[in-house]
C-alpha positions, 0 to 999 in steps of 0.5 A: 644490505638493507633496502630503504623501508620503501623497497622492503615493504614493496619486495614483501608485498610480492603476491598481493602488490596487485591487490594493494595498487588496486585498494590505492586506485579505489582510494584515489577514485573515492577522492576524486568523486568527493567533488561530485556533490559539490559540482552537482549541487552547484549545478542545481543552485546555479540552474534552478534556485539562483540563476536568471532563469532558475524558475523557468528552467524549474518548470520546463525542465524537470527531467534535468533537475531529476537527473541531477538528484539521481546523479547525486545518489547513484554517484554517492553508492558507488563512492561508498562501495569503492571506501568499502572495498577499498578498506577491505583491500588495505586491511587484507593486505596488511594482515596477510603482510603481517601473517607473513612477515611474522612467521619469516622473523620467526623462522629467522630467528629460530636459524640463528647462532647461539652469538645472536641470542647472547646478543639480543633479550628475549623480551625484545625479540618479543617487541620486534615480532609483536609490537613493532611488527603491528606498528609497520602492519599500521604503515600499511594499512591505515598511514599510507592509505591515508597519505594517499587520500590526503594527497588525492584529495587536496589535489583534486580540490585545489584543481577544481578550485582553479578551475572554478576561481583562481584568485579565491583558490589561491587565496585559501591556499596561501594559509597552507605554508604556515600549516607546513612549518608547524608540521615540519617542526613537529616531525623535528620534535617527535622523531627522537621520542618515538625512538626512545618510546620504543626503547622502553617498550623493549625495556619493559616487555624485558623486565616482565619476561625475566621475572615471570620466568624467573619466579621461583628465584623470586620468591626463594629470596622473597623479592617480590616487593623489590621486582615489582618496583623495578618493574613500577619503575619500567612501566612508569618511564614508558608512561612518562614517555609515552604521555611525553610522545602524545603531548608533542602532537598536542603541543603542535596540534592548536596551530594546525587546527587554526589555520585549517580552521581559518580557511572557511572564514577566509572564504567566507569574506573574500568569496562574499566579496566576489559574489557581491562584484558578481565574478562568483555565483551563488552555485560556485560558492557553494561548491567552494564551501562544501569542499573547503574541508577537502582542503583542510583536512588533509592538512589536518591529517598531515599531523597525525600522518607525521606521528605515525611515520615517526612511530612506524619509523622506529619500529621498522628499523628494529624489525628490519634488523632482525630481517636482515640479520644473519647467522654465522654458523650455517651451511657451507656451499660446499657442504658434504650431503650425508643423510646416512647414520652417523659412525660417530667418531669424534676428533678434535685436532688442536682446537682453541676456541674464545668466545666473539669478542672476548680475547681471553681463550676459553679451549687451548690446542685441544686434541683427542678422539673418540671412537665410534661406540666410546664412552669419553668422560670429561672432568674439570673445576667450574669455567675450565671450558667443558661445556664450551667444548661439547658445544663446538660438535653440534656448531653451536659455536665455530672453533678459532682454531683447529678442527672439529671432525665427526666420521673424519669430516670438519663439521664445518663441511657438514650440513647443520640439520644432518649433523644435529640430527645425529646428535642428543644433547642433554644438559644440567639446566634443563627446558622442558616445554608446556607439553606432555611428558610424552611430547617432550620426550619424543621432541626429537621425533613427533611421530615416535610410537608410545612404546618407543617412549616407554622404553627410552623413559626406562633408559633414563631411570624415568619410567617409575616416577612417570607412572606415579603421575596423576595421567602417566605419559599424558600429564602436562608438565607446565612451563619449563617444567615447573612441578617436576624435581630436578631430577626428574626433568634431567631424567626426561631430558635424558630421555628425549636425548636418546629417544632420537637415537643418536650417533653421538650422545653428549651429556652435559652433568645430566644425572648431577640432581639424581640420586647415586641408585637412579644413576647406576641404573641409568649408567647400566642403561647407557651400557646396554642401549639397542643402538650404537652410539658414542657418548661424549659426558661431562661429570663430576662424580667418580662413579660416572666417570670410572667406566669411561673408555678415556677420562679427560681432565681439563684445566683452565682450557687445556687437556692435563691428564687424559686416559682411563680411570686406572691410568690416572688413579696411577698418574696421581693428578688432578683426577687421583685428588678428586678420586680420593676426596669422593672416595675417601683418603685411601684409593 
């Protein structure tokens, strides 16, 4: 359950709360000290300049005169030191908060399940972890500080004014309600615009991220002009909304400035009349005059504070949405602790599955067993549920019916970290990091020795082409493996999956982009691994499936055929037709 924004910030200031409170006390102290200079000036004027005994006091009480001067200098230095310390405190705490929160949110995003990534766009998540989070930091560093400064300065000044002359204080204060009315009107106008502006920024970042990532597709279809225009439109929408939001403040600012600027005029007129009738001294008038800005400026600041606060509200709502989001797929409270290596037995018992929000089932009543060390091949037409099936083993998604068991234990009862550490996964759509080839292969075990990396590269038939790379295993492959062919990326992905010595190896059409000779090498390597491993392979090539211990044929989310190569040939069903298509009419 989400807290209020105030409670959320306070909760996450744990560890820096005392320091932040010291900063708040410093801000209040500094603004109260703003009164000292006008007070000392008023005493100087009334005692040594305009008072009845001014000349005599100046002649006979020079010590008091110097004391007032030194007090002004000393208090100014103290005030300056407090201002510096307060500024450093607020900035230090806000930067600490930003660092802590960004790490927390990144960790939160990393631990989300697949449905989360299906819901949120990458560009939107990046906006939340950067611009939105910085708006929250700005709230801590500047907005709250400005509010405290304005309130403490305004309050202290008004108290001082009422002590000196309550009639003049009320006269000056009579303009405040008009400024507040303008501020309320501004708040009501700008709030929704900041929310829309935030969405426009998210859309802009998403457009940039998607098209930079997909630059090869853009170039392949010569769609650069289209994408440039598309980005221009998103940029234009953001630009126009940004201007509209900024102009909203400029539309109301002249009214605030006018009322604030009238305060010195009121002081001049009314204060002058009070001095004429002798109810106000010159020193007191000087104090009023020297502090009237302390009433006007907080009023002026209110507009900027409200503007920034509305920005904070829009941004914090997005940040808190991620902060309080919870992965639906997580360790059960009674999860079994199984730190030892898994045997690798995989069982599907009457498994059904459909994606969240969809009424159409993807898998229906799937039942089969892969014994430890067996190779199970899965075939079927596109969209029949093959990839969805294998994603249920590491719990990327949860079954909607039945059970998936590993070593006789429902995967929902196993700890996610232990389950996934025992599964090596290589997919057709390969993601390689902008790192060395060595770093990509050893991704699952950063302490993997160099000779082990080379061994798994040989298993994946990747060692030959790696040896021809400019810097061998230290070659940087570039973002997403740019510069490598599809087959090369698949082989590095396979080596990465093997390098963790998994109990269960899942290959999703991993050799689709390699030639037949390389595929044969990989198959031989998979037969002769130096560790026990259950293999579940999605494949379309008969050359990959024919040597499997068990072949499953999926059609419309159901297993329609199951058996060895020879058994399925004898059935003369779907598998037989695929064999005939790939190997000739005579089988």
